[in-house]
ROPAPA-469685 format. One record per residue (C-alpha): residue number from 1; chain; y, x, z. Coordinates in Angstrom, 2 decimals, padded with zeros to 5 digits, always signed. Each point is the difference from the previous one (the first is absolute). Layout:
BEGIN
> num, chaine, y, x, z
> NUM, A, Y, X, Z
...
This chain:
BEGIN
> num, chaine, y, x, z
> 1, A, -060.89, -015.48, +020.62
> 2, A, -002.29, +002.18, -002.17
> 3, A, +003.11, +001.97, -001.02
> 4, A, +000.88, +000.59, +003.66
> 5, A, -003.52, +001.14, +000.78
> 6, A, +000.06, +002.40, -002.93
> 7, A, +003.03, +001.73, +001.47
> 8, A, -001.43, +000.39, +003.51
> 9, A, -000.42, +003.61, +001.09
> 10, A, -003.60, +000.93, -000.66
> 11, A, -000.45, +001.50, +003.41
> 12, A, +000.26, -003.33, +001.78
> 13, A, -003.23, -001.17, +001.55
> 14, A, -001.45, -003.39, -000.88
> 15, A, +001.33, -001.67, +003.14
> 16, A, +003.51, +001.30, -000.52
> 17, A, -000.09, -001.04, -003.65
> 18, A, -001.09, -003.54, +000.98
> 19, A, +002.85, -000.23, +002.53
> 20, A, +002.54, +000.98, -002.62
> 21, A, -001.42, -002.38, -002.57
> 22, A, +000.57, -002.91, +002.36
> 23, A, +003.45, +001.19, +001.08
> 24, A, +003.25, -001.27, -001.54
> 25, A, +000.90, +001.75, -003.24
> 26, A, +003.18, +001.43, +001.54
> 27, A, -001.99, +001.68, +002.75
> 28, A, -002.33, +001.53, -002.56
> 29, A, +002.92, +001.31, -002.00
> 30, A, +001.60, +001.47, +003.11
> 31, A, -003.18, +001.84, +000.98
> 32, A, -000.38, +001.35, -003.53
> 33, A, +003.55, +001.31, +000.10
> 34, A, -000.42, +001.80, +003.32
> 35, A, -003.50, +001.43, -000.53
> 36, A, -000.27, +003.62, -001.08
> 37, A, -001.36, +000.17, -003.56
> 38, A, -003.56, +001.29, -000.27
> 39, A, -000.42, +003.55, -001.32
> 40, A, -002.23, +003.05, +000.46
> 41, A, +001.39, +002.07, +001.66
> 42, A, +001.64, -002.70, +002.10
> 43, A, +003.77, -000.29, +000.15
> 44, A, +001.26, +000.79, +003.50
> 45, A, +003.65, -001.04, +000.02
> 46, A, +000.29, -003.05, -002.27
> 47, A, +003.28, -001.84, +000.64
> 48, A, -000.26, -003.51, -001.46
> 49, A, +002.93, -001.92, -001.47
> 50, A, +000.36, -003.46, -001.48
> 51, A, -001.43, -000.78, -003.40
> 52, A, -002.35, +001.86, -002.29
> 53, A, -000.20, +002.09, -003.13
> 54, A, -001.57, -001.60, -003.08
> 55, A, -001.70, +002.18, -002.62
> 56, A, +000.01, -001.81, -003.32
> 57, A, +000.18, +000.11, -003.76
> 58, A, +003.66, +001.11, +000.07
> 59, A, -000.60, +002.91, +002.36
> 60, A, +001.14, +003.42, -001.17
> 61, A, -000.48, +003.44, +001.52
> 62, A, +003.45, +001.55, +000.32
> 63, A, +000.13, +003.76, +000.62
> 64, A, +003.10, +001.83, +001.13
> 65, A, -000.72, +003.23, -001.90
> 66, A, -002.70, +002.02, -001.77
> 67, A, -001.92, +000.63, +003.25
> 68, A, -000.05, -003.70, +000.78
> 69, A, -000.98, -000.70, -003.60
> 70, A, -003.15, +002.11, +000.35
> 71, A, -001.00, -001.99, +003.07
> 72, A, +000.83, -003.26, -001.75
> 73, A, -002.04, +000.91, -003.06
> 74, A, -003.09, +000.59, +002.14
> 75, A, +000.63, -003.27, +001.84
> 76, A, +000.33, -001.87, -003.29
> 77, A, -003.39, +001.32, -001.14
> 78, A, -001.57, -000.99, +003.31
> 79, A, +001.54, -003.47, -000.07
> 80, A, -001.50, -000.55, -003.42
> 81, A, -003.40, +001.31, +001.16
> 82, A, +000.17, -002.34, +003.01
> 83, A, +000.52, -003.03, -002.24
> 84, A, +003.74, -000.47, +000.48
> 85, A, +000.81, +000.39, -003.67
> 86, A, +002.47, +002.28, -001.77
> 87, A, +003.03, +000.63, +002.21
> 88, A, +002.95, +001.65, -001.76
> 89, A, +001.55, +003.16, +001.43
> 90, A, +003.76, +000.59, -000.11
> 91, A, +001.99, +003.04, +001.10
> 92, A, +003.55, -000.09, +001.35
> 93, A, +000.38, -003.76, -000.43
> 94, A, +001.49, -002.44, +002.47
> 95, A, -002.75, -001.86, +001.81
> 96, A, -000.36, -003.76, +000.13
> 97, A, -002.02, -002.38, +002.19
> 98, A, -003.74, +000.49, -000.45
> 99, A, +000.30, +003.68, -000.95
> 100, A, -001.75, +002.90, +001.70
> 101, A, +002.52, +002.81, +000.54
> 102, A, -001.33, +003.55, +000.38
> 103, A, +002.36, +002.65, +001.32
> 104, A, -000.72, +003.69, +000.66
> 105, A, +002.74, +001.12, +002.37
> 106, A, -000.31, +003.62, +001.26
> 107, A, +002.72, -000.63, +002.58
> 108, A, -002.46, -002.26, +001.86
> 109, A, -002.38, +002.87, +000.81
> 110, A, +001.26, +000.34, +003.57
> 111, A, -001.25, -003.53, +000.71
> 112, A, -002.91, -000.32, -002.40
> 113, A, -001.31, +003.54, -000.31
> 114, A, -001.80, +000.91, -003.21
> 115, A, -002.48, -002.90, +000.03
> 116, A, +001.65, -002.92, +001.79
> 117, A, +001.71, -002.96, -001.63
> 118, A, +002.07, -003.07, +000.75
> 119, A, -000.94, -003.39, -001.41
> 120, A, +002.32, -002.99, +000.14
> 121, A, -001.16, -003.40, -001.21
> 122, A, +002.31, -002.92, -000.75
> 123, A, +001.45, -001.44, -003.19
> 124, A, -000.96, +003.34, -001.51
> 125, A, -002.36, +002.68, +001.33
> 126, A, +001.24, +003.55, +000.44
> 127, A, -001.96, +003.19, +000.67
> 128, A, +001.78, +003.19, +001.02
> 129, A, -001.53, +003.43, +000.52
> 130, A, +001.58, +003.39, +000.52
> 131, A, -002.53, +001.35, -002.52
> 132, A, -002.09, -001.40, -002.83
> 133, A, -002.99, +000.13, +002.33
> 134, A, +001.70, -002.16, +002.60
> 135, A, +001.12, -002.55, -002.60
> 136, A, -003.51, +000.04, -001.47
> 137, A, -001.51, -000.90, +003.38
> 138, A, +002.41, -002.90, +000.22
> 139, A, -001.41, -001.29, -003.29
> 140, A, -003.53, +000.18, +001.48
> 141, A, +001.15, -002.33, +002.77
> 142, A, +001.46, -002.34, -002.62
> 143, A, -003.27, -000.04, -001.95
> 144, A, -001.96, -000.83, +003.15
> 145, A, +002.35, -002.87, +000.79
> 146, A, -000.19, -001.37, -003.55
> 147, A, -003.80, +000.12, +000.24
> 148, A, +000.40, -002.82, +002.54
> 149, A, +002.43, -002.14, -001.99
> 150, A, +003.21, +000.07, -002.01
> 151, A, +002.24, -000.89, +002.97
> 152, A, +000.82, +002.64, +002.58
> 153, A, +001.71, -000.87, +003.31
> 154, A, +003.58, +001.17, +000.27
> 155, A, +000.49, +002.97, +002.30
> 156, A, +000.39, +003.73, +000.31
> 157, A, -002.16, +002.96, +000.96
> 158, A, +000.48, +003.73, +000.36
> 159, A, -003.45, +001.50, -000.41
> 160, A, -000.56, +003.72, +000.69
> 161, A, -003.37, +001.78, +000.47
> 162, A, -000.90, +001.58, +003.33
> 163, A, -002.02, +002.83, -001.59
> 164, A, +000.70, +001.87, -003.21
> 165, A, -003.64, +000.70, -000.93
> 166, A, -002.06, -003.13, -000.63
> 167, A, -003.12, +000.80, -001.88
> 168, A, -003.46, -000.41, -001.40
> 169, A, -002.33, +002.93, -000.60
> 170, A, -002.76, -000.19, -002.62
> 171, A, -002.70, +002.58, -000.53
> 172, A, -000.85, -000.37, -003.67
> 173, A, -001.28, +003.54, +000.33
> 174, A, -003.71, -000.49, -000.67
> 175, A, -000.45, -003.64, -001.05
> 176, A, +002.36, -000.93, -002.82
> 177, A, +002.25, -002.97, +000.82
> 178, A, +001.10, -001.91, -003.07
> 179, A, +003.60, +000.27, -001.16
> 180, A, +000.55, -003.80, +000.02
> 181, A, -001.14, -000.06, +003.63
> 182, A, +002.55, +002.69, +000.89
> 183, A, +002.70, -001.83, -001.95
> 184, A, -000.72, -003.17, +001.97
> 185, A, +000.27, +002.05, +003.19
> 186, A, +003.42, +001.38, -000.98
> 187, A, +001.31, -003.51, -000.67
> 188, A, -001.40, -001.37, +003.26
> 189, A, +001.43, +002.92, +001.96
> 190, A, +003.45, -000.51, -001.49
> 191, A, -000.19, -003.75, +000.61
> 192, A, -000.51, +000.75, +003.70
> 193, A, +002.56, +002.85, +000.13
> 194, A, -002.49, +002.85, +000.36
> 195, A, +001.36, +003.18, -001.53
> 196, A, -002.71, +002.73, -000.08
> 197, A, -003.27, +000.06, -001.90
> 198, A, -001.83, +003.19, +000.96
> 199, A, -002.64, +000.70, -002.64
> 200, A, -002.76, +002.55, +000.37
> 201, A, -001.35, +000.28, -003.51
> 202, A, -000.94, +002.33, -002.82
> 203, A, +002.22, +000.37, -003.06
> 204, A, -001.89, +001.26, -003.03
> 205, A, +000.91, +003.66, -000.24
> 206, A, +001.02, +001.85, -003.14
> 207, A, +000.13, +003.33, +001.83
> 208, A, -003.44, -000.38, +001.63
> 209, A, -002.29, -002.07, -002.25
> 210, A, -002.99, +001.15, +002.04
> 211, A, +001.29, -002.23, +002.80
> 212, A, +000.00, -003.20, -002.05
> 213, A, -002.98, -001.73, +001.53
> 214, A, +000.29, -003.80, -000.10
> 215, A, +002.25, -001.84, +002.35
> 216, A, +003.16, +001.35, -001.62
> 217, A, +003.04, -001.69, -001.51
> 218, A, +001.74, +001.13, -003.16
> 219, A, +003.57, +001.23, +000.23
> 220, A, +001.21, -002.95, -002.08
> 221, A, -001.66, -002.42, +002.44
> 222, A, +001.80, +001.63, +002.91
> 223, A, +003.33, +000.03, -001.84
> 224, A, -000.39, -003.74, -000.56
> 225, A, -000.80, -000.63, +003.66
> 226, A, +002.87, +002.18, +001.25
> 227, A, +002.43, -001.81, -002.31
> 228, A, -001.12, -003.31, +001.50
> 229, A, +000.45, +001.42, +003.49
> 230, A, +003.49, +001.24, -000.85
> 231, A, +001.00, -003.42, -001.31
> 232, A, -001.35, -001.71, +003.11
> 233, A, +001.35, +002.58, +002.45
> 234, A, -003.44, +001.19, +001.10
> 235, A, -000.17, +003.78, +000.28
> 236, A, -003.41, +001.17, -001.19
> 237, A, -000.88, +003.18, +001.89
> 238, A, -002.91, +002.07, -001.37
> 239, A, -002.62, +001.78, +002.04
> 240, A, -002.53, +002.67, -000.80
> 241, A, -001.87, +000.51, +003.24
> 242, A, -000.42, +003.63, +000.96
> 243, A, -001.33, +002.29, +001.23
> 244, A, -002.76, -002.47, +000.97
> 245, A, -001.40, -002.88, -002.07
> 246, A, +000.61, +002.01, -003.16
> 247, A, -003.41, -000.64, -001.57
> 248, A, +001.49, -002.11, -002.83
> 249, A, +001.86, +003.14, -001.06
> 250, A, -002.43, +002.75, +001.05
> 251, A, -003.28, -001.35, -001.34
> 252, A, +000.15, +002.39, -002.95
> 253, A, +001.96, +002.76, +001.78
> 254, A, -002.46, +001.71, +002.37
> 255, A, +002.22, +003.10, -000.09
> 256, A, +002.59, -001.90, +002.06
> 257, A, -002.39, -001.64, +002.46
> 258, A, -000.05, +001.20, +003.60
> 259, A, -003.21, +001.94, +000.75
> 260, A, -001.61, -000.15, +003.43
> 261, A, -001.58, +002.89, +001.89
> 262, A, -003.40, -000.82, -001.54
> 263, A, +001.42, +000.39, -003.51
> 264, A, -000.01, -003.72, -000.72
> 265, A, +002.81, -001.38, -002.13
> 266, A, +001.86, -003.03, +001.37
> 267, A, +001.03, -002.18, -002.98
> 268, A, +002.42, -002.12, +002.03
> 269, A, +001.89, +002.94, +001.58
> 270, A, +002.55, +002.15, -001.76
> 271, A, -000.04, +003.66, +001.03
> 272, A, +003.54, +000.32, +001.33
> 273, A, -000.43, +003.76, +000.46
> 274, A, +000.11, +000.48, -003.79
> 275, A, +003.30, +000.25, -001.87
> 276, A, -001.84, -001.48, -003.01
> 277, A, -000.68, -003.15, +002.04
> 278, A, +003.69, -000.41, +000.77
> 279, A, +000.91, +000.60, -003.64
> 280, A, -002.55, -002.58, -001.12
> 281, A, +001.30, -002.63, +002.39
> 282, A, +003.66, +000.56, -000.84
> 283, A, -000.75, -000.12, -003.72
> 284, A, -001.35, -003.51, +000.61
> 285, A, +003.21, -000.84, +001.85
> 286, A, +001.92, +001.15, -003.08
> 287, A, -002.01, -002.35, -002.21
> 288, A, +000.55, -002.94, +002.33
> 289, A, +003.73, +000.69, -000.10
> 290, A, -000.14, -000.85, -003.71
> 291, A, -000.80, -003.65, +000.79
> 292, A, +001.02, -000.72, +003.61
> 293, A, +003.68, -000.26, +000.94
> 294, A, -000.37, -000.43, +003.78
> 295, A, +001.91, +002.33, +002.31
> 296, A, -003.07, +000.52, +002.20
> 297, A, -003.30, +001.78, -000.50
> 298, A, -003.09, -000.86, +002.06
> 299, A, -002.55, +002.78, +000.41
> 300, A, -002.31, -001.85, +002.37
> 301, A, -001.10, +002.99, +002.09
> 302, A, -002.47, -002.14, +001.96
> 303, A, -003.61, +000.61, +000.98
> 304, A, -000.14, +003.55, -001.32
> 305, A, -002.83, +000.79, +002.39
> 306, A, -001.63, -003.43, -000.04
> 307, A, -003.64, +000.53, +000.98
> 308, A, +000.55, +003.72, +000.54
> 309, A, +002.23, +002.40, +001.95
> 310, A, +002.11, +003.09, -000.57
> 311, A, -002.59, +002.28, +001.61
> 312, A, -002.15, -000.30, -003.12
> 313, A, +002.76, +001.54, -002.11
> 314, A, +000.92, +003.39, +001.52
> 315, A, +002.23, +000.79, -002.98
> 316, A, +002.46, -002.60, +001.34
> 317, A, +000.54, +001.97, +003.22
> 318, A, +000.18, +003.28, -001.91
> 319, A, +002.68, -001.42, -002.29
> 320, A, +002.02, -001.49, +002.86
> 321, A, -000.04, +003.18, +002.11
> 322, A, +000.84, +002.11, -003.01
> 323, A, +003.12, -002.08, -000.60
> 324, A, +001.04, -001.10, +003.50
> 325, A, -001.45, +002.61, +002.35
> 326, A, -002.93, +000.29, +002.43
> 327, A, +000.84, -003.19, +001.92
> 328, A, -000.25, -002.19, -003.07
> 329, A, -002.73, -002.64, -000.26
> 330, A, -002.01, -001.28, -002.99
> 331, A, +002.12, -003.14, +000.09
> 332, A, +003.00, +002.18, -000.82
> 333, A, -001.53, +000.66, -003.42
> 334, A, -000.11, -003.76, -000.56
> 335, A, +003.61, -000.47, +001.16
> 336, A, +001.04, +002.95, -002.14
> 337, A, -001.31, -001.81, -003.07
> 338, A, +001.80, -003.19, +001.03
> 339, A, +003.24, +001.91, +000.43
> 340, A, -000.29, +001.76, -003.34
> 341, A, -000.51, -003.36, -001.69
> 342, A, +002.96, -001.36, +001.96
> 343, A, +002.21, +002.80, -001.32
> 344, A, -001.23, -000.57, -003.54
> 345, A, +000.66, -003.74, +000.26
> 346, A, +003.47, +000.64, +001.42
> 347, A, +000.74, +002.23, -002.99
> 348, A, -000.83, -003.02, -002.20
> 349, A, +002.36, -002.20, +002.01
> 350, A, -002.83, -001.78, +001.82
> 351, A, -000.67, -000.56, +003.68
> 352, A, -003.54, +000.71, +001.23
> 353, A, -002.23, -002.57, +001.71
> 354, A, -003.29, +000.70, +001.81
> 355, A, -002.49, -001.83, +002.18
> 356, A, -000.04, +000.91, +003.69
> 357, A, -003.61, +000.79, +000.90
> 358, A, +000.18, +003.68, -000.93
> 359, A, +002.75, +000.53, +002.61
> 360, A, -002.23, +000.45, +003.02
> 361, A, +002.18, +002.51, +001.83
> 362, A, -002.36, +002.89, -000.74
> 363, A, +002.47, +001.58, -002.40
> 364, A, +002.65, +002.53, +001.05
> 365, A, +001.97, -000.40, -003.24
> 366, A, +002.01, -003.24, -000.07
> 367, A, +000.03, -002.35, -002.96
> 368, A, +003.22, +000.46, -001.97
> 369, A, +002.99, -002.07, +001.05
> 370, A, +000.77, -002.93, -002.27
> 371, A, -003.63, -001.02, -000.37
> 372, A, -000.80, -003.68, +000.53
> 373, A, -003.17, -000.56, +002.02
> 374, A, -002.03, -003.16, -000.58
> 375, A, -001.82, -000.71, +003.25
> 376, A, -003.36, -001.72, -000.39
> 377, A, -002.31, +001.59, +002.60
> 378, A, +000.29, +000.58, +003.74
> 379, A, -000.13, +003.79, +000.44
> 380, A, +001.43, +002.35, +002.61
> 381, A, +003.48, +000.13, -001.56
> 382, A, +001.31, -003.53, +000.44
> 383, A, +002.86, -001.69, -001.90
> 384, A, +002.49, +000.47, +002.83
> 385, A, -000.58, +003.76, -000.09
> 386, A, +000.34, +000.14, -003.78
> 387, A, +003.28, -001.91, +000.22
> 388, A, +001.23, +002.28, +002.80
> 389, A, -000.78, +002.96, -002.27
> 390, A, +002.27, -001.50, -002.64
> 391, A, -002.48, -001.48, -002.45
> 392, A, +000.46, -003.40, -001.62
> 393, A, -003.11, -002.05, +000.81
> 394, A, -001.40, -002.96, -001.91
> 395, A, -002.50, -002.36, +001.61
> 396, A, -003.13, -000.03, -002.19
> 397, A, -002.37, -001.13, +002.74
> 398, A, -003.71, -000.43, -000.57
> 399, A, +000.46, -003.56, +001.23
> 400, A, +001.92, -000.63, -003.23
> 401, A, -002.87, +001.18, -002.24
> 402, A, -001.94, -002.02, -002.55
> 403, A, -003.15, +001.82, -001.06
> 404, A, -002.14, -001.22, -002.88
> 405, A, -003.27, -001.20, +001.43
> 406, A, +001.11, +001.10, +003.47
> 407, A, +002.71, -000.46, +002.60
> 408, A, +002.64, -002.64, -000.69
> 409, A, +003.20, -000.19, +002.01
> 410, A, +000.05, -003.06, +002.25
> 411, A, +003.41, -001.29, -000.99
> 412, A, -000.19, -003.08, +002.20
> 413, A, -000.78, +002.04, +003.11
> 414, A, +002.81, +002.45, -000.76
> 415, A, +002.44, -002.86, -000.38
> 416, A, -001.12, -001.62, +003.24
> 417, A, +000.35, +003.38, +001.76
> 418, A, +003.59, +000.22, -001.30
> 419, A, -000.81, +003.25, -001.77
> 420, A, +003.00, +001.93, -001.30
> 421, A, +000.51, +003.48, -001.52
> 422, A, +000.41, +001.57, +003.46
> 423, A, -003.67, -000.81, +000.71
> 424, A, -001.89, +003.14, -001.02
> 425, A, -003.63, +000.91, +000.46
> 426, A, -000.11, +001.27, +003.58
> 427, A, +003.66, -000.51, +000.86
> 428, A, +002.60, -002.79, +000.15
> 429, A, +003.55, +001.32, -000.26
> 430, A, +002.85, -001.53, +001.95
> 431, A, +002.49, +000.75, -002.77
> 432, A, -000.09, -000.15, -003.79
> 433, A, +002.10, +003.17, -000.25
> 434, A, -001.72, +002.45, -002.34
> 435, A, -002.40, -002.64, -001.36
> 436, A, +000.60, -000.45, -003.72
> 437, A, -002.09, -003.17, -000.35
> 438, A, -003.61, -000.89, -000.68
> 439, A, -002.53, -000.61, -002.75
> 440, A, -003.37, -001.58, -000.59
> 441, A, -002.63, +002.18, -001.70
> 442, A, -002.79, -000.90, -002.43
> 443, A, -003.04, +002.28, -000.23
> 444, A, -003.08, +000.00, -002.30
> 445, A, -002.55, +001.46, +002.43
> 446, A, -002.72, -002.32, -001.31
> 447, A, +001.05, -000.22, -003.62
> 448, A, -002.41, -002.77, -000.94
> 449, A, +000.46, -001.88, +003.27
> 450, A, +002.70, -002.31, -001.37
> 451, A, +001.69, -000.67, -003.30
> 452, A, +003.73, +000.51, -000.32
> 453, A, +000.46, -003.80, -000.16
> 454, A, -001.74, -000.29, +003.36
> 455, A, +002.21, +002.78, +001.36
> 456, A, +003.08, -001.91, -001.19
> 457, A, -001.04, -003.12, +001.89
> 458, A, -000.19, +002.05, +003.20
> 459, A, +003.20, +001.87, -000.77
> 460, A, +002.57, -002.78, -000.38
> 461, A, +000.06, -001.15, +003.67
> 462, A, +000.23, +003.62, +001.16
> 463, A, +002.75, +000.68, -002.53
> 464, A, +002.11, -002.89, +001.23
> 465, A, -000.51, +001.06, +003.61
> 466, A, +001.07, +003.61, -000.59
> 467, A, +003.01, -001.26, -001.96
> 468, A, +001.01, -002.16, +002.94
> 469, A, -000.63, +002.67, +002.63
> 470, A, +001.99, +002.69, -001.82
> 471, A, +002.93, -002.12, -001.19
> 472, A, +000.81, -002.27, +002.93
> 473, A, -001.37, -001.73, +003.08
> 474, A, -003.75, +000.79, -000.02
> 475, A, -000.82, -003.37, +001.60
> 476, A, +002.26, -002.69, -001.52
> 477, A, -002.42, -002.87, +000.63
> 478, A, -001.84, -001.08, +003.11
> 479, A, -003.44, +000.16, -001.63
> 480, A, -001.66, +001.93, -002.78
> 481, A, -000.82, -003.28, -001.73
> 482, A, +003.71, -000.77, -000.21
> 483, A, +000.69, +003.46, -001.35
> 484, A, -002.66, -000.29, -002.71
> 485, A, +001.55, -003.33, -000.97
> 486, A, +003.08, +001.99, -000.98
> 487, A, -002.06, +001.85, -002.58
> 488, A, -001.29, -003.28, -001.36
> 489, A, +003.56, -001.32, -000.22
> 490, A, +001.46, +002.93, -001.94
> 491, A, -003.05, +000.40, -002.25
> 492, A, -000.61, +002.95, -002.27
> 493, A, +002.43, +002.27, -001.79
> 494, A, +001.31, -001.06, -003.40
> 495, A, -001.84, +001.83, -002.76
> 496, A, -003.14, +000.34, +002.10
> 497, A, -003.02, -000.23, -002.28
> 498, A, -003.03, -001.88, +001.27
> 499, A, -002.92, +002.42, -000.36
> 500, A, -002.59, -002.62, +000.95
> 501, A, +000.20, -002.03, -003.20
> 502, A, -003.09, +000.42, -002.16
> 503, A, +001.15, -000.61, -003.59
> 504, A, -003.14, -001.89, -001.07
> 505, A, -001.72, -002.97, +001.66
> 506, A, -003.39, +000.39, +001.61
> 507, A, -002.75, -000.36, -002.54
> 508, A, -002.61, +001.75, -002.13
> 509, A, +001.37, +002.31, -002.70
> 510, A, -001.12, +002.50, -002.56
> 511, A, +001.99, +003.22, +000.49
> 512, A, +000.23, +002.34, -003.00
> 513, A, +001.70, +003.38, -000.45
> 514, A, -000.62, +002.85, -002.43
> 515, A, -003.60, -000.98, -000.70
> 516, A, -000.91, -000.77, +003.63
> 517, A, -000.74, -003.60, +000.97
> 518, A, -000.79, -001.81, +003.23
> 519, A, -000.70, -003.62, +000.78
> 520, A, +001.17, -000.66, +003.52
> 521, A, +001.37, -002.61, +002.30
> 522, A, +003.57, +000.80, +001.04
> 523, A, +000.69, -001.19, +003.56
> 524, A, +003.26, +000.35, +001.91
> 525, A, -000.28, +001.72, +003.40
> 526, A, +001.89, -001.04, +003.11
> 527, A, +002.35, +002.99, -000.34
> 528, A, +000.92, -000.76, -003.61
> 529, A, -002.33, +002.18, -002.03
> 530, A, -003.03, -001.01, -002.08
> 531, A, -003.67, +000.77, +000.23
> 532, A, -002.08, +000.21, -003.16
> 533, A, -003.43, -001.48, +000.65
> 534, A, -002.87, +000.18, -002.52
> 535, A, -003.73, -000.54, +000.13
> 536, A, -000.30, +003.68, +001.01
> 537, A, +002.44, -000.15, +002.92
> 538, A, +003.71, +000.73, +000.43
> 539, A, +001.96, +002.69, -001.81
> 540, A, +000.82, +002.91, +002.30
> 541, A, +001.13, +003.61, -000.01
> 542, A, -002.65, +001.96, +001.88
> 543, A, -000.87, +003.68, +000.02
> 544, A, +001.73, +003.32, -000.45
> 545, A, +001.94, +001.83, +002.66
> 546, A, +001.38, -002.16, +002.80
> 547, A, +003.43, +000.47, +001.54
> 548, A, +000.62, -002.09, +003.13
> 549, A, -002.99, -002.16, -000.98
> 550, A, +001.42, -000.64, -003.48
> 551, A, -001.53, +001.27, -003.29
> 552, A, +003.11, +001.67, -001.39
> 553, A, -001.72, +002.23, -002.55
> 554, A, +001.03, -000.78, -003.58
> 555, A, -002.85, -000.74, -002.39
> 556, A, -002.13, -001.89, +002.54
> 557, A, -001.74, -002.91, -001.79
> 558, A, +000.36, -003.67, +000.84
> 559, A, -003.43, -001.42, +000.82
> 560, A, -001.50, -003.34, +000.96
> 561, A, -000.87, +000.03, +003.69
> 562, A, -001.20, -002.67, +002.47
> 563, A, +002.91, -002.34, +000.66
> 564, A, +001.74, +000.41, +003.34
> 565, A, +003.10, -002.02, +000.77
> 566, A, +001.09, +002.67, +002.52
> 567, A, -000.26, +002.86, -002.49
> 568, A, +003.57, +000.76, -001.08
> 569, A, -001.26, +002.24, -002.83
> 570, A, -001.27, -003.16, -001.71
> 571, A, +003.53, -001.36, -000.28
> 572, A, +001.97, +000.37, -003.20
> 573, A, +003.55, -000.54, -001.15
> 574, A, +000.29, -001.59, -003.43
> 575, A, +003.24, +001.55, -001.20
> 576, A, +001.43, -001.90, -002.99
> 577, A, +000.50, +002.19, -003.06
> 578, A, +000.63, -000.71, -003.68
> 579, A, -002.44, -002.80, -000.92
> 580, A, -002.37, +000.95, +002.79
> 581, A, -000.42, +001.57, +003.42
> 582, A, -000.55, +003.34, +001.68
> 583, A, -002.67, +000.04, +002.73
> 584, A, +001.25, +002.02, +002.98
> 585, A, -002.08, +000.62, +003.09
> 586, A, +001.77, -001.37, +003.08
> 587, A, -000.72, +003.13, +002.07
> 588, A, -000.05, +002.98, -002.36
> 589, A, +002.87, -001.39, -002.13
> 590, A, -001.67, +001.50, -003.08
> 591, A, -000.53, -002.04, -003.15
> 592, A, -003.23, -000.48, -001.86
> 593, A, -000.29, +001.70, -003.36
> 594, A, -002.83, +000.25, -002.51
> 595, A, -001.26, +003.46, -000.94
> 596, A, -001.07, +001.02, -003.50
> 597, A, -003.63, -000.45, +000.98
> 598, A, +000.64, -003.54, +001.29
> 599, A, +000.10, +000.60, +003.76
> 600, A, +002.53, -001.96, +002.07
> 601, A, +001.67, +002.37, +002.47
> 602, A, +003.16, +000.26, +002.10
> 603, A, +002.91, +002.28, -000.83
> 604, A, +003.65, +000.37, +001.01
> 605, A, +002.03, -001.79, -002.67
> 606, A, +001.97, +003.12, -000.93
> 607, A, -003.20, +001.98, -000.61
> 608, A, -001.81, -002.50, -002.18
> 609, A, +001.33, -003.23, -001.50
> 610, A, -001.34, -003.07, +001.83
> 611, A, -002.33, -002.20, -002.01
> 612, A, +001.54, -003.26, -001.20
> 613, A, -002.38, -002.76, +001.07
> 614, A, -000.07, -003.31, -001.86
> 615, A, -001.31, -002.99, +001.91
> 616, A, -001.49, -002.97, -001.76
């Protein structure tokens, strides 16, 4: 009977499990054969048949052609990472019982679209997609089923997404988010059939070195991430927010900052009335095009007048009336900038995306056709009106936000309310026509409020929910507890790296690097970092200029401060390196280095080599 219990669907409650355990074996087998296999997103049209598929040591991955081979190669790597061993891949061979057959069949696009797939389980298991992407998603279903055991019930499903945009947005725009964290996110997104990662971030600029304040990523780092996204069919869409929230780029460019009527420069606002401002922004777009391959460009365009209003900037009205006539409004200058960026993006083969809050109806100049509007805030122009005007609209509701140290989406409540992508802030649509899909959004408003490991713990339930709501039935289970049990059943994506493992046991160590030495107790924190505690306190980065409550200024020293278990700046990642470790602050993501005069300070790793700490 333990074997029978092991095969029970994990969503069964304790009472149901006990009933089945006391039932005749034949009844158990019959229920297993008729139950829909557990996946996230849930399968909606599973047709069971007699028998089962057995994955074993003789299993091969058989691809019909080169396209299928690419999908099979990725699956083979993931099977190995998931602990299923080395599975050989064959192309153009006849299949045999136990094989997994992967077929990319363009003629099936009428039924499957560009992302759907068919999966048939029996003596062998076959996956068919009209495209590589569709076949790839079929392999994600297979991986989830194998995470629950090597036998899969016999049956058939045709699985096609309801929405074509299924996303996660991450603002790594001020607070640097580590590359391994983003890689984990890409794998988890793909595992749950999410296809868009929208990244607001800074790429270190060769054309504008004055803009390279910390928080950036190198071009090689982005190339690596984009290559991973391409392999896992996650489109990584870049964003440089403009003309508002441009302080990461304008800090050292006062000549491009919008000036108010009192003569005060606004570091977060780009002066859209200047041609030089447009040239600066588009030159950044050109640099991003060197590393991003996505066919979309996100310019943000939100909160341009946050905490202010157009009346304080009379040059905006002057510009608008000079270009569009006496009836133009200051908002027309803003829309004019959006439209010029849209035209520039189109010339690069990219479709423009913007947030919705700047579209208040006060403009007389319409936003250019072909622009996708991401709706997050309830303003005068509602989603139904945007759709009626011909815009594609994505649901990016505030209710789907996760803010560091702030608002967290209540995933359980949304599930119980049967939330779906038609449910916008301020309006529930009767039809999904014109709605491209939905995304959850991660923001760093309180940069030191939570570590990225803590953010991840909050993210995974929301990620699974948005995957379910955008792919299929948004409410496949009667209760949220049953739905979360699905996530437990399918587990984590193959290749996911556990960031919460501290590579040394708790204890007292001497840490030495480049002439500096500490004696400290190393203690693992609940979120998987380490605190370094000495007789003088706990090691912390404190001082320098703060950005979103985080000390992001390079060169700030590490000092011993009173220990505080809630202080995230006292948490450190011990990154294994050759015969030692790098010490990286959990919030600033800068590594400690030792200066020539013996001070221990933080620096971005590409500016100054991290110190190699030896622990004894």
